[in-house]
N, C-alpha and C positions, 0 to 999 in steps of 0.2 A: 624664950629658949631658942638658941641658934641651932639649926639642924641643916645638914647637907646630905642629900641622898642621891648617889650616883646610880645610873642605869644605862643599859644599852650595850654592855659587853657581851662577849660570846666567842664562838669558834668561827674563824674565817680563813679561807685559803689565801696563800700569798697573792698579792695583787688586788685583793678585795678591799672593801670599805666597811667602816662602821661609824655610827654617830653616837657618841656618848652624851648623856644629859646629866646635869646636876641641878636638882631642884632644891632651892633654898627656902627656908622658913625662919621666922623669928627676927628677921632684919631685911631691909631693902638692899638688894645687891647694887643698886645704882650708885651708891656712894662708896663702894669698897673695891679695892683691888682683889682680884681672884687669881688663883693659879690652878693649873692641872699639873700633876706630877705622876710618876709611875715608879713602881718598884718590882723588879724581877727577883726570883729566888737567888740568894747568894750574891746579889749585886747591890750597889749603893742606890739610894733614892735619886731619881733623876727628874729635874724640872723639865716639863715638856713645853708649857706655855704660860706666860705671865700676862694676865689681862688687866690693865690698869683701869681706873675709872674712866668714863667717856671723855674723850679729848686727847688721849694719848694712844700710841701704837702698841699693839700686842707684840711681845717678844717670844721667839721660839728657840728651842734647842736646835743646834746645827743638825742633829740627827733626824729631825722631823721637818725641817724647813722645806717648803714647796709641796709637802704631802699632807700636813695637818693644818687645820684652820680652827682657831678658837673664836668663840663669839659669846655675846651675852644678849638676853632678851629681858629687858627690865620689866616689860609688861607681864611676863610670865615668871619673873623672879628666878631666872634660871640661866645657867651657862652651859655651853655646848662645846664638844670637840669633834669636829669632822675629820675622820682619819681615812685617807685614801692611799692607794698603792702600798698596802700593808706588807711588812716583811716579818719573817720569823723572829727577828731580834726586837720587834715591837711587843712581843709577848710579855705581859706584866699585869699587875694589878694597878689600875688607874684610879687616882683620887682627885677630887677637887678640894680646894682649900680657900678659906677666907684668910687673907694675909693678916689682917688685924685680929689678934686674939688666937691665931693659929688653929682655927676650927677646921676640921676635915670630916669627910664622910667615911663610910665603911669600905668604900672602894668597889670597883667592878672589874672582873677578870676579863682580860682580852687575850685570846690565844690565836696565834697565826700559825697554821700548820696545814700541810696537805695530807 
């Protein structure tokens, strides 16, 4: 059974950092493309980072380039999203997704506010 569980969200001040984690089970992430995306209330879902299988480069939304870094750790079967220099407009629920089969987790709330 494929499961994705996000964690690491919270309330942070503008300019702060958070590291999101997505623990996968039921499949080895090493062979799959993964994505981080986010959705804020009343807004369209936005792709944040697309993490291909090893060997290709990760792609980022223009809105997060230079601030966010996505990574995978195949030994821990997890993907991560390091978010630096956070802005209020980064406030959203963040989800990880396995591209094949469109599996996603329950999401983790990130709120950037002073």
